[in-house]
C-alpha positions, 0 to 999 in steps of 0.5 A, a space after each residue: 719451340 721455346 727456348 729459354 734464354 741462356 742464363 748470364 754465365 757471369 752470374 752463374 759462375 760468380 752468384 756473389 760476385 758484385 756486378 761493378 767488380 765484374 764490368 767496372 766504368 770506365 772513367 771518362 776523364 782518363 785518356 783511353 788505353 788501346 792495344 798496339 797490334 800493327 807491325 809498323 807501330 812496334 816499329 815506330 816505337 823502337 825507333 823513339 824513346 827508350 828507358 830501361 829498368 831493372 825488370 823490362 824495356 819500355 819504348 815510348 813515342 809521340 804519334 802527333 796524329 792529334 788522337 789523345 788515346 793512349 796506346 800500349 803494346 807488350 813483346 816477350 822474345 823466345 829469350 824470356 822462356 818457352 809459351 807459358 813464361 812468355 805469356 806470364 810476363 806479357 800478363 804482368 806487363 799488360 797489369 802494371 799498364 792498366 793501373 799505371 798508364 791512364 794517370 803517369 801516361 801521356 795522352 797521344 803516346 805509344 809505349 812499348 813494354 819488352 819483357 825481360 828474362 828471368 826479370 819480368 816474371 819473377 820480380 814483385 809486382 809492385 816493385 815492377 809497378 814502381 819500375 814502370 812509374 820510374 820509367 815513365 817519369 824519365 821518358 817524360 822529364 821529370 825523373 824524381 
């Protein structure tokens, strides 16, 4: 029995999409971002530097393990709201981290972004991003 190969779902769903836009290439000069997943990593970051800003709390620590990867974690407590509200807040935090950390984050650091009730999900996106830029400058000692 000859079966036809399944079509590429991305192209089938978005026939006019540019392949580059769907799968952007990694820039080799920018440090890699990885997501924190293990509880000890979150606890280590909780004992390190903190920088509160209006829309979230940033925790940061230098790992000193020789790895140049930037690791980032996201969390929102039940105080933020129901599952829908927490997931929305975390999606917004993930996006600002994806856009900002390769440029302003330091290689070898762990960052944890903790969402705040009413602020993280409702703050305008550009202000949310500026909050992260400000917090990173404060953590690394070059606040302006």
